[in-house]
Phi, psi and omega in degrees: 000143178288164182294129178292151181239051185292344181255019182291145173275180186290341179239023170106329180286137182294131173298328178299323180292330176295328181262018175093014179255122184278137178224102186274344186253024182293135178295163184288154175294139180283349178288345177221175184265129180275165172274133178287150181289140173206181185293340182261352184224102180256351179265107183255017176300128187296341182269004180273143177286139178205118183301326181295325182263356181067032186255155176221158179297142183286146172272148179303135181293140176286165180297323179292326179291317178299320182298328183278348184275070172267173182290117180267105174241129184060029176064022178230138180294137179282142178293160183303320182294321179290321179298321178296324180292330179295320187265019178233120177255145178301328187268004183219146175266114189251138178296142180292351179273356183302313181297324179294320179298315179298314181298322180294316178298319179296319182295318181299316180291323178297324178296321178297324181295328182294335180278331179262202181230117178294153187303325183290345184264000182240153171299151184301320181293327177292324177298315179297320179297315180296328180272004178054053176225154181265122184295342179259321185259345179071202179270158171281161179298322180294317180295320178298320179295321179297315180293322179297319181294323183281318188261346177089175183292150175278078188215144175286121177275087181272207181301128182284346182095171183258136180290161179299321180295319179295321178296318179297314181296330179295328179286327182280330187277076170205152188298322183295319177296319178301316180298316180295324176298318178297320177297318179298313180300317180295321180294317177296324184293335180254018176063026175269077190289330181295307180297318180299319180293320180296314180295322176299317178299321178297315180300313180296320179298314178301316182295316182297314180299312180296319180295317180298315182293313182293324177295318179295317179296320179297319179296321178296320180294318179294323178295324179296321180287332186252030178301145180349108181296134180287164178245160179224157176261112179246152176265112178240121180054038175085357183243135175288129180227145175273120179229160175294138184299332183282359175258004175295147178231163176299130183102347176296140172265125188235141174259136178227150180212178186304134180093345182285145169269123185297126187275344182200176172283125190230131171270121183292137175261317173206162181189157179234115172052047187269135172223149180226142175271109184252025184300323183293340184256315185254344184085356179290124187281341182258147178300151181253128176288139182243145183220116184291332187275354180285141174239128187242092182297148176109157182262344190254027178289125179301153182306316184294343181260357179276078190280001174258010178234147168239150192246148179306134177091344177278169187237135177282121183258345181201145172082192179211161183197166171236141181209170179250134180289125180247343177209143178228162173055229184287353179266357173287169180298322177294319180296324178300316181291323178299318179294322181293329182282349179291157175236148180228133176283131179238152181249128178281097184283355178276345180289151178301151182302318181298320180292319178293323179295315180297317180297317179295320180297316179296317181298313181292323178297316178297322180294315181296323181275001177074029182263008178244024181265209178288165179307317179293318178299319179298316181295319180290325177295318176296323178295321178296320177296322176297316178297321178299316177299320178295320180298317178298318179298319180294321177298318178297321177299316178300315179297321182294318179299326179268020176055033177056026171272083193270096172260185184302316183291320179296319179296317178298317180299318178299318178295321178302314179297319179297317179294324183298332184273353185255123176280088188299329186270004187300317184298312182297318180295318178300313181300314180296322180293319177296323178298314179298318180296317180296320178294320179297318177295321180299319177292340175264021175071029177234119176260126182269119178264329184238118184302327181300330181293334176300319180287322191281327190297333179290341181259013183294136178252337183219143175238125172255107187248142169291163180267302190294120176083346180253297172282330180251179184277351180072017180225134183283148176229138172284103187278317183222148177228135177234121186265164182300329181276011177079004173282157181214160178223143178233128179264132182224162173058041179277125177259331177230106183299339180274348185264112181292350178265357184275134176087188180232159177240119178260116182264144174227124181276186187293340179255007172098000177289136182237140176217144179264131174243151181245112178304141181096348178238090191298331182294344182258003180290145178274158174296336179301323181290350176247008178292158182299319180300314184285326178300314179298315182297312184292325176294322181296312183288339178280319184276322179277066194195133179248008180279154174235138180232126184223152171264157183302147189290342180284350183272156175269006184285154170268175180277005179257154179285342186285341185239024185285142178226122178074195182237125181223172183275128178256140178231159181211150173229148181126186180287144184304320181293320181289324176299316181298319179292320180296317179298319180297317178295323181292338177301337185241026176071027182236050173294162183301317181297321181290319179296317179299318182289319185287331185251002176052053181240162180217157181287126179256326182200144175229129171252105188293162176300137179228134184294341179279321181263344175057040177203165177224146177217153176224150176241125177245139183242148177226141178299334185265319188251001180083205185249147178225139175259136175239134183225149173216152179170191179294148182302317182294340179276326184263334185303318178291348186259001181258161187269004182296155178287169179298322179295318179294322179295326178295319178296317180298316180297319180296319179294321178296319178297322179296316178295319180296325180294341178270009178082019181263147172273125189257130174239143177258143182235135181212166178200170170192162175283141178268129179285145178303136178091353179292144180279108182291340180284341181276098184297314181297329183287315185274336179271059181212156177055043181269160179268129176290130181252328180162179178240145175238129177253120185244151174203167178264107188288151176296151171295144182302328184270356187294314183300316178298322180292320178296317179297322176299318179298315181297319178294333181272008179078022181248125180269131181258130176242144175255119176239110191222155176277354181284170180298148183300320181296317178298314180298318181296316180300314179294321181299322175293319183295321185266356175094005175293319172258125179290145179299333183273009183298121179296144180304331182293340182262353183298324182298331180265337180274334181236128181221151166277151181301326181297322179289318181293315180293336180282349180274146173284166178300322179296321179292321177296316181293337180282346178296142178300320177210152179289155182301146176273337180225128173232121180258161182058041183291144168253168176303324179296325180297317181296319179296317179296323178298316179297316180298321178294322178294318180296327177292341177261014179064026177275157178240118200241145164258137172235131177257156178190161179225335185271164175302321183285357175272351187302317179303317180291322178297321180290324186277343180287161178291322173224110178268130182237120180258158179273131184278329184277315183245007182279150177283158179299325180294319178296320180295322180292327181282342188274160174271330179223158178230129177271119182285343181246005178056030189251130179301325181299333178291333175295319178296322175301317179296319179295316178300315181292323177297319178291322178297318179299315180299313179301315184290325175298318177299320183295309183283335175294317177299317181299314181296319183287327174301315179299316181296316181294319179300318181292321178297315178301314181299314184286324179293313178290336178292346176299339182282344179278112185245145176265193181300329183269011181063031177257138180296136179269136177286116173295331174228140177281161179305319181289328175297320179296311181296321178298315180297319183284322189263327183261298184298306186288324186299311182291328175295319180295319177299317177299318178294328177293345180255013177301141176289158179295138177291151187296339181258019188294332177255021176244013180229159183290162179298150177286156180277108183289340177290326177282320180077204185284338183274069180282165177301322181297316180294317180296318179295315182295320183295324179287320180291310179295319179298323178293317176303310185293314180297319179296318180291323176295320178296319179294322179296315179298315182297316184296330179270316183298325182253018181291335181243017181128194184253013181276113180255018175071201181214142177055049184259005180277322185251330185226159178256137170219176187299336181278356187261003186302314183293322179294318181293323177290324178296322177296317178302315180298317180295317179298314180297318179298312179301315182298313182292323178293323176296321179296316179294321181300323180303323177281324183292326183275006173302330174217136188282341183235331183283148178290146176301332183272359177209051188277334179234069186297336180283342182253314186224140173222169178096179186294338181268000184299323183297325181290324177288326179296314185287341180264355183297315177266099187296320180300314180292320181301311182287334174294320177293315179299315180296320178296322178295313182293320184294340180296324187288313178296327178298326181275327193253345180291120183299153180066310179302316180292321184281313187283324185265309187265352178061043174213171182237168177292156184232163179232271182297342183295345177297334176297321176297317181298310182297316179300321178297319180297315180298314179298318181298313179299318179298318179295317180295315180297322178295317179295320177296323177297320176298318180297318178293321182295318183257013176054042173275154176073030174296154180305138180301131182225164179291146174294159181303126182225167178294149182293136176242000000 
């Protein structure tokens, strides 16, 4: 494998070299042409002079030049605030000089480019000559191997992943593990080997579970990055060969065609009718026409204007071409931005040694204690430290009660109290719960890259979503057609834009009569679809078209709508607008293949779409009818070329404006007969005096599920915003359709709810903050606009999701609270910057993630409450148990150390896991987002844990007392460590207390399923009546069987001879079961009474965000 270039700057110079690290094998900057490797030239450093490559040593960049080298995204310099956001990650402290280092490296390489000649400024053959490659025969296999070895794989060096050692250290580095280690050391020091061994086993179990889960997640992320490597067709030694795209090298000659993902930055050598979708790089929503013969002098040509180059990661939408690779891997334009988005920790070596030592000590200390993790991890680590402090205090209390006469039994008792306050199984339960949540999200088409996002997504208050492909289907549909004879057609209810049988067509004739026709059912077709006007129009849009639409080959269907049988998968290749027009023609049996076959015509000439003339035309010839030209394009391009009168042209323009006001992209269609002898090569000559045939209005329809998902968000207290690069009118139309803009919105408010990016960007921060609410729709967005929108939301205390797919979306994805990238059409750079990835690019999947995030938050609260109730009950029991004295005036253990550990690790752990798998409550999306600043430790949880813990501890204390003093006040002697005849009553009292604690924990698991509803009416929408409780407890099968297992496991622990006495320090019981059952009944009654009080006074409402300004 070639050397990775993970530290590359955006223009090729190693960041490492900026920091004093020499890199002699760095690939050449793509801004200029490198020298190809050969036996006479082994120094490929891009800054070296080489006559073959036309390179010269770079001159030091001037201050003005450095100043101009900002991050160019979408060909516009990023503002300082946005640039800072690029170089700052939540999980790392980044030097403020990082952006400067990147800019300096970029400037140095740019300076080198000024001395050479960038590929777009040279003829293609000169580029091949400079790269020492043959435009027809390409490189030899040996030469390609040599270049591959020197320059490395053509691969984005994204996140390298976390080492096994780092994953292991991550499991150890948390406060709770540190506390358990201290308990283990203390237990070993007093020769309590049983307890020490059990706690050690707990620590190892926690580490193993966490290590397994994190390793698995890491493997999934690496697998996501290394999904089936694409292949490319390269010319090697004169022969076309299929090779893996990551083995392409600079100088390779590559063939590309429609549907291909461009494997590297390529200078076109020749091409036919080529267009590329460069949205992921430039943000331009329409494909860009490419021309190999164009030469663009100058170094500062924007990416979007370099029409003789195609870029890595973009997609060919039309035509085919051959080109020479000029940049690979991290030196491509996409790679430059990926390198720029990286962050590097730097050390200020100018600071005094003592200051650096203290800073390093604090950093490592926070890491060891787990205070540098996710928000939840930080809160739990702080909570563990608090528990540790409480445990120490309780131990001191135990020692003080015994007048600091610390013998072996007093020390053990103190350790028991300390252990009782620590939820030993919390780490393992959390890990398993996160695993279940991640899997659930994965099944809902959401891949979690950052564990912190699992916690955060449930508290989201605002979603900033792209339009194309997320809210919409990402496929164009011909929505409306207006014919020359004033008839019109409207397509509705389309579920699959590629399927010509999907949806209905509503026809309206020239006098306003309307009838609905269903494609695929010929008996319902209108005569309008066979009228001369429509036949001409449909033939024109079918023939003046390079898109192909096909049904899967296993089907017996034809490519026409007229003969479809059943439902099959339709696929298409080509430009979105041409696909939409082709599908519309196919609705009426006029696919390109059918028209060619039925009319015996063939293509005579094609004039491809050109961004300068904004139209395309084709000439088809027939032996019988002669030649006809068909043209389509922008109205302003074709209107001067048609024979209609001025009055007719005014009507056409008005109709086009009407379609455009509905958010449709309007195309004009025209044709005429070609006179014999006309020069078909003369574009201006044949594209004149044409007959107007009609207008087509196209749009990208919303996904069927989008409106429902938006409505769910609004009910959940989440505001949805559309931030899109499309035209404001198009965005507004879709926003109304999906419910982002209410239909009842007064016209006076549209100006503040809908904005163009230019208007929003033109406002100062104070003016933005003065708005009553931020815009719901922003059109023509740039990456800077998205960043400013996020910053404005954060100033309003909002918690935001931002979606994106392009390289230029990465800054906004990084700065958002939860960044979500598109998995199907998203760039690798966007996926790396995101916290989550949608595998189906569907907005509804975001709602699934929010639902799962809220469910995770609820379930963490449930099992955390359960664990803490147990701990508080045990502390109350043991502290008050200090009053129970034997003959020697030694405190008697109400619970033995192993009983405490068994309750915490066995009984409680499986119950907690079951609670972590609770299904989402039916009202989970009917309440406002939780306050993430408060986290899981809400006032309600803290109040409940003390009240329930007091109930449980008091009843356990009562159970012990009722048995221990049932025959008098004699509690024997030396009954904590060994059994003798005087200890029978104490051992039976311990059994009763243990059984009571276990059964109360089992009941509590069902009671905390809901914080306010009664156990006997917990699912009122599903079950009511006296049997409802039985259905409730069986709904969660994992929890149900955990309770059953806990109930059954209690009996062998109490009744197995020797095992009960020697290990657990208790004996079997008989009549004492009445005490246990009575305690359970009283406990349930107390909890139900407390829940009734909460319902009466509306305590324990779902945690919600504090009142904030509208965003």
